[in-house]
N, CA, C and O atoms as a Maestro MAE file, in Angstrom:
{
 s_m_m2io_version
 :::
 2.0.0
}

f_m_ct {
 s_m_title
 :::
 protein
 m_atom[324] {
  # First column is atom index #
  i_m_mmod_type
  r_m_x_coord
  r_m_y_coord
  r_m_z_coord
  i_m_residue_number
  s_m_chain_name
  s_m_pdb_residue_name
  s_m_pdb_atom_name
  i_m_atomic_number
  :::
  1 25 -11.348 8.991 1.715 1 A "UNK " " N  " 7
  2 3 -10.671 8.692 2.956 1 A "UNK " " CA " 6
  3 2 -9.194 8.491 2.663 1 A "UNK " " C  " 6
  4 15 -8.818 8.032 1.585 1 A "UNK " " O  " 8
  5 25 -8.382 8.831 3.610 2 A "UNK " " N  " 7
  6 3 -6.942 8.633 3.479 2 A "UNK " " CA " 6
  7 2 -6.510 7.514 4.418 2 A "UNK " " C  " 6
  8 15 -7.112 7.296 5.469 2 A "UNK " " O  " 8
  9 25 -5.456 6.812 4.019 3 A "UNK " " N  " 7
  10 3 -4.988 5.660 4.768 3 A "UNK " " CA " 6
  11 2 -3.493 5.735 4.997 3 A "UNK " " C  " 6
  12 15 -2.754 6.321 4.206 3 A "UNK " " O  " 8
  13 25 -3.058 5.130 6.097 4 A "UNK " " N  " 7
  14 3 -1.631 4.986 6.412 4 A "UNK " " CA " 6
  15 2 -1.344 3.491 6.333 4 A "UNK " " C  " 6
  16 15 -1.771 2.719 7.191 4 A "UNK " " O  " 8
  17 25 -0.619 3.095 5.297 5 A "UNK " " N  " 7
  18 3 -0.375 1.686 5.030 5 A "UNK " " CA " 6
  19 2 1.131 1.440 4.983 5 A "UNK " " C  " 6
  20 15 1.829 2.061 4.182 5 A "UNK " " O  " 8
  21 25 1.643 0.543 5.830 6 A "UNK " " N  " 7
  22 3 3.065 0.206 5.714 6 A "UNK " " CA " 6
  23 2 3.295 -0.603 4.431 6 A "UNK " " C  " 6
  24 15 2.539 -1.522 4.113 6 A "UNK " " O  " 8
  25 25 4.335 -0.245 3.722 7 A "UNK " " N  " 7
  26 3 4.660 -0.923 2.464 7 A "UNK " " CA " 6
  27 2 6.046 -1.542 2.555 7 A "UNK " " C  " 6
  28 15 6.943 -0.992 3.193 7 A "UNK " " O  " 8
  29 25 6.210 -2.688 1.914 8 A "UNK " " N  " 7
  30 3 7.519 -3.325 1.799 8 A "UNK " " CA " 6
  31 2 7.838 -3.407 0.312 8 A "UNK " " C  " 6
  32 15 7.149 -4.096 -0.441 8 A "UNK " " O  " 8
  33 25 8.887 -2.702 -0.109 9 A "UNK " " N  " 7
  34 3 9.345 -2.725 -1.499 9 A "UNK " " CA " 6
  35 2 10.511 -3.702 -1.587 9 A "UNK " " C  " 6
  36 15 11.563 -3.483 -0.988 9 A "UNK " " O  " 8
  37 25 10.316 -4.769 -2.328 10 A "UNK " " N  " 7
  38 3 11.363 -5.779 -2.483 10 A "UNK " " CA " 6
  39 2 11.951 -5.673 -3.883 10 A "UNK " " C  " 6
  40 15 11.257 -5.935 -4.865 10 A "UNK " " O  " 8
  41 25 13.236 -5.288 -3.991 11 A "UNK " " N  " 7
  42 3 13.869 -5.210 -5.308 11 A "UNK " " CA " 6
  43 2 13.880 -6.574 -5.989 11 A "UNK " " C  " 6
  44 15 14.097 -7.596 -5.339 11 A "UNK " " O  " 8
  45 25 13.649 -6.588 -7.283 12 A "UNK " " N  " 7
  46 3 13.635 -7.820 -8.056 12 A "UNK " " CA " 6
  47 2 14.920 -7.929 -8.875 12 A "UNK " " C  " 6
  48 15 15.439 -6.915 -9.341 12 A "UNK " " O  " 8
  49 25 15.434 -9.133 -9.056 13 A "UNK " " N  " 7
  50 3 16.700 -9.314 -9.785 13 A "UNK " " CA " 6
  51 2 16.664 -8.726 -11.192 13 A "UNK " " C  " 6
  52 15 17.678 -8.224 -11.679 13 A "UNK " " O  " 8
  53 25 15.513 -8.783 -11.846 14 A "UNK " " N  " 7
  54 3 15.396 -8.259 -13.204 14 A "UNK " " CA " 6
  55 2 15.153 -6.756 -13.231 14 A "UNK " " C  " 6
  56 15 15.048 -6.161 -14.303 14 A "UNK " " O  " 8
  57 25 15.064 -6.140 -12.051 15 A "UNK " " N  " 7
  58 3 14.795 -4.713 -11.933 15 A "UNK " " CA " 6
  59 2 13.395 -4.459 -11.425 15 A "UNK " " C  " 6
  60 15 12.522 -5.321 -11.520 15 A "UNK " " O  " 8
  61 25 13.188 -3.290 -10.894 16 A "UNK " " N  " 7
  62 3 11.885 -2.937 -10.359 16 A "UNK " " CA " 6
  63 2 11.666 -3.492 -8.966 16 A "UNK " " C  " 6
  64 15 12.577 -4.033 -8.339 16 A "UNK " " O  " 8
  65 25 10.439 -3.345 -8.497 17 A "UNK " " N  " 7
  66 3 10.090 -3.715 -7.133 17 A "UNK " " CA " 6
  67 2 8.758 -4.454 -7.098 17 A "UNK " " C  " 6
  68 15 7.861 -4.185 -7.897 17 A "UNK " " O  " 8
  69 25 8.648 -5.381 -6.168 18 A "UNK " " N  " 7
  70 3 7.371 -5.968 -5.803 18 A "UNK " " CA " 6
  71 2 6.985 -5.327 -4.481 18 A "UNK " " C  " 6
  72 15 7.825 -5.159 -3.597 18 A "UNK " " O  " 8
  73 25 5.709 -4.969 -4.346 19 A "UNK " " N  " 7
  74 3 5.253 -4.262 -3.154 19 A "UNK " " CA " 6
  75 2 4.185 -5.079 -2.442 19 A "UNK " " C  " 6
  76 15 3.231 -5.553 -3.059 19 A "UNK " " O  " 8
  77 25 4.363 -5.237 -1.127 20 A "UNK " " N  " 7
  78 3 3.383 -5.889 -0.278 20 A "UNK " " CA " 6
  79 2 3.165 -5.020 0.955 20 A "UNK " " C  " 6
  80 15 3.869 -4.033 1.169 20 A "UNK " " O  " 8
  81 25 2.179 -5.405 1.761 21 A "UNK " " N  " 7
  82 3 1.924 -4.700 3.007 21 A "UNK " " CA " 6
  83 2 1.661 -5.706 4.112 21 A "UNK " " C  " 6
  84 15 0.795 -6.567 3.962 21 A "UNK " " O  " 8
  85 25 2.390 -5.619 5.221 22 A "UNK " " N  " 7
  86 3 2.128 -6.536 6.328 22 A "UNK " " CA " 6
  87 2 0.754 -6.288 6.960 22 A "UNK " " C  " 6
  88 15 0.196 -7.184 7.595 22 A "UNK " " O  " 8
  89 25 0.217 -5.101 6.794 23 A "UNK " " N  " 7
  90 3 -1.094 -4.764 7.359 23 A "UNK " " CA " 6
  91 2 -2.238 -5.280 6.492 23 A "UNK " " C  " 6
  92 15 -3.283 -5.679 7.006 23 A "UNK " " O  " 8
  93 25 -2.033 -5.271 5.169 24 A "UNK " " N  " 7
  94 3 -3.058 -5.712 4.218 24 A "UNK " " CA " 6
  95 2 -2.442 -6.752 3.285 24 A "UNK " " C  " 6
  96 15 -1.933 -6.395 2.222 24 A "UNK " " O  " 8
  97 25 -2.478 -8.018 3.659 25 A "UNK " " N  " 7
  98 3 -1.840 -9.041 2.835 25 A "UNK " " CA " 6
  99 2 -2.411 -9.133 1.424 25 A "UNK " " C  " 6
  100 15 -1.762 -9.672 0.528 25 A "UNK " " O  " 8
  101 25 -3.608 -8.616 1.219 26 A "UNK " " N  " 7
  102 3 -4.221 -8.638 -0.110 26 A "UNK " " CA " 6
  103 2 -3.604 -7.612 -1.055 26 A "UNK " " C  " 6
  104 15 -3.789 -7.704 -2.268 26 A "UNK " " O  " 8
  105 25 -2.881 -6.644 -0.522 27 A "UNK " " N  " 7
  106 3 -2.264 -5.605 -1.343 27 A "UNK " " CA " 6
  107 2 -0.975 -6.149 -1.948 27 A "UNK " " C  " 6
  108 15 -0.035 -6.501 -1.236 27 A "UNK " " O  " 8
  109 25 -0.952 -6.209 -3.259 28 A "UNK " " N  " 7
  110 3 0.220 -6.707 -3.984 28 A "UNK " " CA " 6
  111 2 0.290 -5.974 -5.311 28 A "UNK " " C  " 6
  112 15 -0.679 -5.961 -6.070 28 A "UNK " " O  " 8
  113 25 1.426 -5.369 -5.591 29 A "UNK " " N  " 7
  114 3 1.621 -4.684 -6.866 29 A "UNK " " CA " 6
  115 2 3.112 -4.642 -7.161 29 A "UNK " " C  " 6
  116 15 3.923 -5.165 -6.397 29 A "UNK " " O  " 8
  117 25 3.464 -4.013 -8.277 30 A "UNK " " N  " 7
  118 3 4.871 -3.906 -8.654 30 A "UNK " " CA " 6
  119 2 5.064 -2.671 -9.511 30 A "UNK " " C  " 6
  120 15 4.099 -2.039 -9.940 30 A "UNK " " O  " 8
  121 25 6.314 -2.337 -9.752 31 A "UNK " " N  " 7
  122 3 6.639 -1.212 -10.614 31 A "UNK " " CA " 6
  123 2 8.124 -1.177 -10.881 31 A "UNK " " C  " 6
  124 15 8.916 -1.787 -10.162 31 A "UNK " " O  " 8
  125 25 8.494 -0.456 -11.924 32 A "UNK " " N  " 7
  126 3 9.907 -0.356 -12.307 32 A "UNK " " CA " 6
  127 2 10.671 0.658 -11.466 32 A "UNK " " C  " 6
  128 15 11.875 0.508 -11.256 32 A "UNK " " O  " 8
  129 25 9.982 1.688 -10.983 33 A "UNK " " N  " 7
  130 3 10.612 2.734 -10.168 33 A "UNK " " CA " 6
  131 2 9.781 2.936 -8.906 33 A "UNK " " C  " 6
  132 15 8.632 2.501 -8.831 33 A "UNK " " O  " 8
  133 25 10.368 3.596 -7.926 34 A "UNK " " N  " 7
  134 3 9.629 3.896 -6.698 34 A "UNK " " CA " 6
  135 2 8.422 4.764 -7.023 34 A "UNK " " C  " 6
  136 15 7.349 4.563 -6.455 34 A "UNK " " O  " 8
  137 25 8.578 5.719 -7.924 35 A "UNK " " N  " 7
  138 3 7.468 6.592 -8.294 35 A "UNK " " CA " 6
  139 2 6.324 5.791 -8.913 35 A "UNK " " C  " 6
  140 15 5.157 6.017 -8.593 35 A "UNK " " O  " 8
  141 25 6.664 4.853 -9.802 36 A "UNK " " N  " 7
  142 3 5.654 4.010 -10.431 36 A "UNK " " CA " 6
  143 2 4.978 3.116 -9.398 36 A "UNK " " C  " 6
  144 15 3.764 2.916 -9.437 36 A "UNK " " O  " 8
  145 25 5.770 2.584 -8.476 37 A "UNK " " N  " 7
  146 3 5.227 1.741 -7.413 37 A "UNK " " CA " 6
  147 2 4.181 2.510 -6.608 37 A "UNK " " C  " 6
  148 15 3.101 1.988 -6.331 37 A "UNK " " O  " 8
  149 25 4.498 3.734 -6.238 38 A "UNK " " N  " 7
  150 3 3.572 4.508 -5.412 38 A "UNK " " CA " 6
  151 2 2.273 4.796 -6.150 38 A "UNK " " C  " 6
  152 15 1.207 4.807 -5.533 38 A "UNK " " O  " 8
  153 25 2.337 5.027 -7.446 39 A "UNK " " N  " 7
  154 3 1.111 5.202 -8.236 39 A "UNK " " CA " 6
  155 2 0.322 3.892 -8.289 39 A "UNK " " C  " 6
  156 15 -0.903 3.896 -8.164 39 A "UNK " " O  " 8
  157 25 1.024 2.778 -8.475 40 A "UNK " " N  " 7
  158 3 0.356 1.485 -8.545 40 A "UNK " " CA " 6
  159 2 -0.262 1.090 -7.208 40 A "UNK " " C  " 6
  160 15 -1.289 0.412 -7.172 40 A "UNK " " O  " 8
  161 25 0.365 1.515 -6.104 41 A "UNK " " N  " 7
  162 3 -0.176 1.223 -4.777 41 A "UNK " " CA " 6
  163 2 -1.552 1.868 -4.617 41 A "UNK " " C  " 6
  164 15 -2.436 1.287 -3.987 41 A "UNK " " O  " 8
  165 25 -1.739 3.047 -5.172 42 A "UNK " " N  " 7
  166 3 -3.052 3.708 -5.082 42 A "UNK " " CA " 6
  167 2 -4.135 2.833 -5.706 42 A "UNK " " C  " 6
  168 15 -5.204 2.652 -5.124 42 A "UNK " " O  " 8
  169 25 -3.856 2.293 -6.890 43 A "UNK " " N  " 7
  170 3 -4.821 1.424 -7.562 43 A "UNK " " CA " 6
  171 2 -5.041 0.131 -6.786 43 A "UNK " " C  " 6
  172 15 -6.175 -0.322 -6.635 43 A "UNK " " O  " 8
  173 25 -3.953 -0.461 -6.294 44 A "UNK " " N  " 7
  174 3 -4.063 -1.710 -5.547 44 A "UNK " " CA " 6
  175 2 -4.843 -1.497 -4.254 44 A "UNK " " C  " 6
  176 15 -5.662 -2.336 -3.878 44 A "UNK " " O  " 8
  177 25 -4.594 -0.377 -3.572 45 A "UNK " " N  " 7
  178 3 -5.313 -0.084 -2.334 45 A "UNK " " CA " 6
  179 2 -6.797 0.131 -2.613 45 A "UNK " " C  " 6
  180 15 -7.640 -0.332 -1.845 45 A "UNK " " O  " 8
  181 25 -7.127 0.820 -3.692 46 A "UNK " " N  " 7
  182 3 -8.533 1.029 -4.051 46 A "UNK " " CA " 6
  183 2 -9.225 -0.327 -4.269 46 A "UNK " " C  " 6
  184 15 -10.373 -0.507 -3.863 46 A "UNK " " O  " 8
  185 25 -8.538 -1.266 -4.900 47 A "UNK " " N  " 7
  186 3 -9.108 -2.597 -5.126 47 A "UNK " " CA " 6
  187 2 -9.301 -3.341 -3.802 47 A "UNK " " C  " 6
  188 15 -10.311 -4.018 -3.614 47 A "UNK " " O  " 8
  189 25 -8.342 -3.216 -2.891 48 A "UNK " " N  " 7
  190 3 -8.460 -3.865 -1.582 48 A "UNK " " CA " 6
  191 2 -9.622 -3.264 -0.799 48 A "UNK " " C  " 6
  192 15 -10.409 -3.997 -0.200 48 A "UNK " " O  " 8
  193 25 -9.738 -1.938 -0.799 49 A "UNK " " N  " 7
  194 3 -10.845 -1.273 -0.095 49 A "UNK " " CA " 6
  195 2 -12.181 -1.757 -0.651 49 A "UNK " " C  " 6
  196 15 -13.099 -2.064 0.110 49 A "UNK " " O  " 8
  197 25 -12.290 -1.824 -1.976 50 A "UNK " " N  " 7
  198 3 -13.532 -2.278 -2.606 50 A "UNK " " CA " 6
  199 2 -13.837 -3.728 -2.223 50 A "UNK " " C  " 6
  200 15 -14.987 -4.070 -1.947 50 A "UNK " " O  " 8
  201 25 -12.818 -4.570 -2.207 51 A "UNK " " N  " 7
  202 3 -13.009 -5.968 -1.831 51 A "UNK " " CA " 6
  203 2 -13.485 -6.077 -0.385 51 A "UNK " " C  " 6
  204 15 -14.413 -6.832 -0.094 51 A "UNK " " O  " 8
  205 25 -12.856 -5.330 0.521 52 A "UNK " " N  " 7
  206 3 -13.273 -5.350 1.922 52 A "UNK " " CA " 6
  207 2 -14.726 -4.894 2.048 52 A "UNK " " C  " 6
  208 15 -15.500 -5.489 2.798 52 A "UNK " " O  " 8
  209 25 -15.096 -3.851 1.322 53 A "UNK " " N  " 7
  210 3 -16.477 -3.367 1.380 53 A "UNK " " CA " 6
  211 2 -17.442 -4.428 0.859 53 A "UNK " " C  " 6
  212 15 -18.495 -4.651 1.457 53 A "UNK " " O  " 8
  213 25 -17.095 -5.082 -0.247 54 A "UNK " " N  " 7
  214 3 -17.947 -6.135 -0.811 54 A "UNK " " CA " 6
  215 2 -18.136 -7.288 0.168 54 A "UNK " " C  " 6
  216 15 -19.198 -7.909 0.202 54 A "UNK " " O  " 8
  217 25 -17.110 -7.574 0.959 55 A "UNK " " N  " 7
  218 3 -17.167 -8.670 1.924 55 A "UNK " " CA " 6
  219 2 -17.736 -8.244 3.275 55 A "UNK " " C  " 6
  220 15 -17.891 -9.065 4.179 55 A "UNK " " O  " 8
  221 25 -18.050 -6.941 3.406 56 A "UNK " " N  " 7
  222 3 -18.576 -6.435 4.669 56 A "UNK " " CA " 6
  223 2 -17.534 -6.359 5.766 56 A "UNK " " C  " 6
  224 15 -17.870 -6.378 6.950 56 A "UNK " " O  " 8
  225 25 -16.275 -6.274 5.379 57 A "UNK " " N  " 7
  226 3 -15.169 -6.182 6.341 57 A "UNK " " CA " 6
  227 2 -14.685 -4.747 6.437 57 A "UNK " " C  " 6
  228 15 -14.824 -3.965 5.497 57 A "UNK " " O  " 8
  229 25 -14.121 -4.418 7.575 58 A "UNK " " N  " 7
  230 3 -13.514 -3.101 7.764 58 A "UNK " " CA " 6
  231 2 -12.004 -3.224 7.650 58 A "UNK " " C  " 6
  232 15 -11.415 -4.233 8.037 58 A "UNK " " O  " 8
  233 25 -11.392 -2.186 7.118 59 A "UNK " " N  " 7
  234 3 -9.933 -2.146 7.131 59 A "UNK " " CA " 6
  235 2 -9.471 -2.023 8.576 59 A "UNK " " C  " 6
  236 15 -10.218 -1.514 9.412 59 A "UNK " " O  " 8
  237 25 -8.273 -2.471 8.889 60 A "UNK " " N  " 7
  238 3 -7.765 -2.294 10.251 60 A "UNK " " CA " 6
  239 2 -7.830 -0.822 10.656 60 A "UNK " " C  " 6
  240 15 -7.521 0.062 9.857 60 A "UNK " " O  " 8
  241 25 -8.230 -0.568 11.886 61 A "UNK " " N  " 7
  242 3 -8.388 0.820 12.343 61 A "UNK " " CA " 6
  243 2 -7.075 1.590 12.272 61 A "UNK " " C  " 6
  244 15 -7.082 2.809 12.096 61 A "UNK " " O  " 8
  245 25 -5.956 0.899 12.405 62 A "UNK " " N  " 7
  246 3 -4.664 1.590 12.332 62 A "UNK " " CA " 6
  247 2 -4.354 2.099 10.930 62 A "UNK " " C  " 6
  248 15 -3.449 2.916 10.759 62 A "UNK " " O  " 8
  249 25 -5.092 1.628 9.917 63 A "UNK " " N  " 7
  250 3 -4.860 2.057 8.539 63 A "UNK " " CA " 6
  251 2 -5.608 3.337 8.200 63 A "UNK " " C  " 6
  252 15 -5.244 4.030 7.249 63 A "UNK " " O  " 8
  253 25 -6.634 3.660 8.953 64 A "UNK " " N  " 7
  254 3 -7.485 4.790 8.618 64 A "UNK " " CA " 6
  255 2 -7.010 6.063 9.305 64 A "UNK " " C  " 6
  256 15 -6.705 6.065 10.498 64 A "UNK " " O  " 8
  257 25 -6.953 7.136 8.540 65 A "UNK " " N  " 7
  258 3 -6.606 8.454 9.072 65 A "UNK " " CA " 6
  259 2 -7.914 9.219 9.212 65 A "UNK " " C  " 6
  260 15 -8.530 9.565 8.204 65 A "UNK " " O  " 8
  261 25 -8.354 9.490 10.444 66 A "UNK " " N  " 7
  262 3 -9.678 10.078 10.638 66 A "UNK " " CA " 6
  263 2 -9.838 11.477 10.066 66 A "UNK " " C  " 6
  264 15 -10.917 11.810 9.575 66 A "UNK " " O  " 8
  265 25 -8.815 12.297 10.112 67 A "UNK " " N  " 7
  266 3 -8.920 13.669 9.641 67 A "UNK " " CA " 6
  267 2 -8.040 13.860 8.422 67 A "UNK " " C  " 6
  268 15 -6.828 13.654 8.485 67 A "UNK " " O  " 8
  269 25 -8.649 14.255 7.315 68 A "UNK " " N  " 7
  270 3 -7.879 14.445 6.080 68 A "UNK " " CA " 6
  271 2 -7.205 15.804 6.034 68 A "UNK " " C  " 6
  272 15 -6.489 16.089 5.074 68 A "UNK " " O  " 8
  273 25 -7.406 16.654 7.033 69 A "UNK " " N  " 7
  274 3 -6.852 17.998 7.003 69 A "UNK " " CA " 6
  275 2 -5.421 18.112 7.486 69 A "UNK " " C  " 6
  276 15 -4.779 19.137 7.256 69 A "UNK " " O  " 8
  277 25 -4.902 17.092 8.147 70 A "UNK " " N  " 7
  278 3 -3.569 17.178 8.716 70 A "UNK " " CA " 6
  279 2 -2.506 16.640 7.788 70 A "UNK " " C  " 6
  280 15 -2.801 16.243 6.661 70 A "UNK " " O  " 8
  281 25 -1.264 16.623 8.258 71 A "UNK " " N  " 7
  282 3 -0.169 16.104 7.431 71 A "UNK " " CA " 6
  283 2 -0.294 14.587 7.262 71 A "UNK " " C  " 6
  284 15 -0.856 13.899 8.114 71 A "UNK " " O  " 8
  285 25 0.229 14.092 6.170 72 A "UNK " " N  " 7
  286 3 0.199 12.658 5.906 72 A "UNK " " CA " 6
  287 2 1.479 12.017 6.416 72 A "UNK " " C  " 6
  288 15 2.553 12.620 6.391 72 A "UNK " " O  " 8
  289 25 1.342 10.805 6.868 73 A "UNK " " N  " 7
  290 3 2.484 10.017 7.301 73 A "UNK " " CA " 6
  291 2 2.790 9.008 6.202 73 A "UNK " " C  " 6
  292 15 1.878 8.407 5.634 73 A "UNK " " O  " 8
  293 25 4.059 8.824 5.905 74 A "UNK " " N  " 7
  294 3 4.441 7.888 4.851 74 A "UNK " " CA " 6
  295 2 5.567 7.027 5.376 74 A "UNK " " C  " 6
  296 15 6.602 7.539 5.801 74 A "UNK " " O  " 8
  297 25 5.366 5.701 5.347 75 A "UNK " " N  " 7
  298 3 6.389 4.765 5.790 75 A "UNK " " CA " 6
  299 2 6.640 3.763 4.690 75 A "UNK " " C  " 6
  300 15 5.699 3.222 4.110 75 A "UNK " " O  " 8
  301 25 7.901 3.511 4.399 76 A "UNK " " N  " 7
  302 3 8.270 2.504 3.403 76 A "UNK " " CA " 6
  303 2 9.496 1.759 3.889 76 A "UNK " " C  " 6
  304 15 10.452 2.366 4.372 76 A "UNK " " O  " 8
  305 25 9.465 0.462 3.762 77 A "UNK " " N  " 7
  306 3 10.621 -0.356 4.066 77 A "UNK " " CA " 6
  307 2 11.124 -0.921 2.738 77 A "UNK " " C  " 6
  308 15 10.370 -1.560 2.005 77 A "UNK " " O  " 8
  309 25 12.378 -0.686 2.439 78 A "UNK " " N  " 7
  310 3 12.981 -1.207 1.217 78 A "UNK " " CA " 6
  311 2 14.013 -2.240 1.620 78 A "UNK " " C  " 6
  312 15 14.929 -1.942 2.386 78 A "UNK " " O  " 8
  313 25 13.869 -3.453 1.108 79 A "UNK " " N  " 7
  314 3 14.834 -4.494 1.418 79 A "UNK " " CA " 6
  315 2 15.952 -4.479 0.384 79 A "UNK " " C  " 6
  316 15 15.718 -4.241 -0.801 79 A "UNK " " O  " 8
  317 25 17.143 -4.731 0.841 80 A "UNK " " N  " 7
  318 3 18.308 -4.739 -0.052 80 A "UNK " " CA " 6
  319 2 18.429 -6.116 -0.687 80 A "UNK " " C  " 6
  320 15 18.073 -7.120 -0.068 80 A "UNK " " O  " 8
  321 25 18.933 -6.170 -1.926 81 A "UNK " " N  " 7
  322 3 19.091 -7.476 -2.591 81 A "UNK " " CA " 6
  323 2 20.136 -8.335 -1.911 81 A "UNK " " C  " 6
  324 15 20.389 -9.459 -2.345 81 A "UNK " " O  " 8
  :::
 }
 m_bond[323] {
  # First column is bond index #
  i_m_from
  i_m_to
  i_m_order
  :::
  1 1 2 1
  2 2 3 1
  3 3 4 2
  4 3 5 1
  5 5 6 1
  6 6 7 1
  7 7 8 2
  8 7 9 1
  9 9 10 1
  10 10 11 1
  11 11 12 2
  12 11 13 1
  13 13 14 1
  14 14 15 1
  15 15 16 2
  16 15 17 1
  17 17 18 1
  18 18 19 1
  19 19 20 2
  20 19 21 1
  21 21 22 1
  22 22 23 1
  23 23 24 2
  24 23 25 1
  25 25 26 1
  26 26 27 1
  27 27 28 2
  28 27 29 1
  29 29 30 1
  30 30 31 1
  31 31 32 2
  32 31 33 1
  33 33 34 1
  34 34 35 1
  35 35 36 2
  36 35 37 1
  37 37 38 1
  38 38 39 1
  39 39 40 2
  40 39 41 1
  41 41 42 1
  42 42 43 1
  43 43 44 2
  44 43 45 1
  45 45 46 1
  46 46 47 1
  47 47 48 2
  48 47 49 1
  49 49 50 1
  50 50 51 1
  51 51 52 2
  52 51 53 1
  53 53 54 1
  54 54 55 1
  55 55 56 2
  56 55 57 1
  57 57 58 1
  58 58 59 1
  59 59 60 2
  60 59 61 1
  61 61 62 1
  62 62 63 1
  63 63 64 2
  64 63 65 1
  65 65 66 1
  66 66 67 1
  67 67 68 2
  68 67 69 1
  69 69 70 1
  70 70 71 1
  71 71 72 2
  72 71 73 1
  73 73 74 1
  74 74 75 1
  75 75 76 2
  76 75 77 1
  77 77 78 1
  78 78 79 1
  79 79 80 2
  80 79 81 1
  81 81 82 1
  82 82 83 1
  83 83 84 2
  84 83 85 1
  85 85 86 1
  86 86 87 1
  87 87 88 2
  88 87 89 1
  89 89 90 1
  90 90 91 1
  91 91 92 2
  92 91 93 1
  93 93 94 1
  94 94 95 1
  95 95 96 2
  96 95 97 1
  97 97 98 1
  98 98 99 1
  99 99 100 2
  100 99 101 1
  101 101 102 1
  102 102 103 1
  103 103 104 2
  104 103 105 1
  105 105 106 1
  106 106 107 1
  107 107 108 2
  108 107 109 1
  109 109 110 1
  110 110 111 1
  111 111 112 2
  112 111 113 1
  113 113 114 1
  114 114 115 1
  115 115 116 2
  116 115 117 1
  117 117 118 1
  118 118 119 1
  119 119 120 2
  120 119 121 1
  121 121 122 1
  122 122 123 1
  123 123 124 2
  124 123 125 1
  125 125 126 1
  126 126 127 1
  127 127 128 2
  128 127 129 1
  129 129 130 1
  130 130 131 1
  131 131 132 2
  132 131 133 1
  133 133 134 1
  134 134 135 1
  135 135 136 2
  136 135 137 1
  137 137 138 1
  138 138 139 1
  139 139 140 2
  140 139 141 1
  141 141 142 1
  142 142 143 1
  143 143 144 2
  144 143 145 1
  145 145 146 1
  146 146 147 1
  147 147 148 2
  148 147 149 1
  149 149 150 1
  150 150 151 1
  151 151 152 2
  152 151 153 1
  153 153 154 1
  154 154 155 1
  155 155 156 2
  156 155 157 1
  157 157 158 1
  158 158 159 1
  159 159 160 2
  160 159 161 1
  161 161 162 1
  162 162 163 1
  163 163 164 2
  164 163 165 1
  165 165 166 1
  166 166 167 1
  167 167 168 2
  168 167 169 1
  169 169 170 1
  170 170 171 1
  171 171 172 2
  172 171 173 1
  173 173 174 1
  174 174 175 1
  175 175 176 2
  176 175 177 1
  177 177 178 1
  178 178 179 1
  179 179 180 2
  180 179 181 1
  181 181 182 1
  182 182 183 1
  183 183 184 2
  184 183 185 1
  185 185 186 1
  186 186 187 1
  187 187 188 2
  188 187 189 1
  189 189 190 1
  190 190 191 1
  191 191 192 2
  192 191 193 1
  193 193 194 1
  194 194 195 1
  195 195 196 2
  196 195 197 1
  197 197 198 1
  198 198 199 1
  199 199 200 2
  200 199 201 1
  201 201 202 1
  202 202 203 1
  203 203 204 2
  204 203 205 1
  205 205 206 1
  206 206 207 1
  207 207 208 2
  208 207 209 1
  209 209 210 1
  210 210 211 1
  211 211 212 2
  212 211 213 1
  213 213 214 1
  214 214 215 1
  215 215 216 2
  216 215 217 1
  217 217 218 1
  218 218 219 1
  219 219 220 2
  220 219 221 1
  221 221 222 1
  222 222 223 1
  223 223 224 2
  224 223 225 1
  225 225 226 1
  226 226 227 1
  227 227 228 2
  228 227 229 1
  229 229 230 1
  230 230 231 1
  231 231 232 2
  232 231 233 1
  233 233 234 1
  234 234 235 1
  235 235 236 2
  236 235 237 1
  237 237 238 1
  238 238 239 1
  239 239 240 2
  240 239 241 1
  241 241 242 1
  242 242 243 1
  243 243 244 2
  244 243 245 1
  245 245 246 1
  246 246 247 1
  247 247 248 2
  248 247 249 1
  249 249 250 1
  250 250 251 1
  251 251 252 2
  252 251 253 1
  253 253 254 1
  254 254 255 1
  255 255 256 2
  256 255 257 1
  257 257 258 1
  258 258 259 1
  259 259 260 2
  260 259 261 1
  261 261 262 1
  262 262 263 1
  263 263 264 2
  264 263 265 1
  265 265 266 1
  266 266 267 1
  267 267 268 2
  268 267 269 1
  269 269 270 1
  270 270 271 1
  271 271 272 2
  272 271 273 1
  273 273 274 1
  274 274 275 1
  275 275 276 2
  276 275 277 1
  277 277 278 1
  278 278 279 1
  279 279 280 2
  280 279 281 1
  281 281 282 1
  282 282 283 1
  283 283 284 2
  284 283 285 1
  285 285 286 1
  286 286 287 1
  287 287 288 2
  288 287 289 1
  289 289 290 1
  290 290 291 1
  291 291 292 2
  292 291 293 1
  293 293 294 1
  294 294 295 1
  295 295 296 2
  296 295 297 1
  297 297 298 1
  298 298 299 1
  299 299 300 2
  300 299 301 1
  301 301 302 1
  302 302 303 1
  303 303 304 2
  304 303 305 1
  305 305 306 1
  306 306 307 1
  307 307 308 2
  308 307 309 1
  309 309 310 1
  310 310 311 1
  311 311 312 2
  312 311 313 1
  313 313 314 1
  314 314 315 1
  315 315 316 2
  316 315 317 1
  317 317 318 1
  318 318 319 1
  319 319 320 2
  320 319 321 1
  321 321 322 1
  322 322 323 1
  323 323 324 2
  :::
 }
}
């Protein structure tokens, strides 16, 4: 399944980014570059999905993309230091 998850990338003083999602407060990861962050988000999202399934909870309906055949939407908010 594919998901549309809003992400907030917060630059860290020592470098890199901390990533959270207002839609999924359980999603938390970090990375040194935007590319690394996006790879880490995949792992973090997989863990959140598994946790929701274990708890018998559904992800918010706005996060789920019903058809995997269409174009993907990507939204990122980057906060300035």
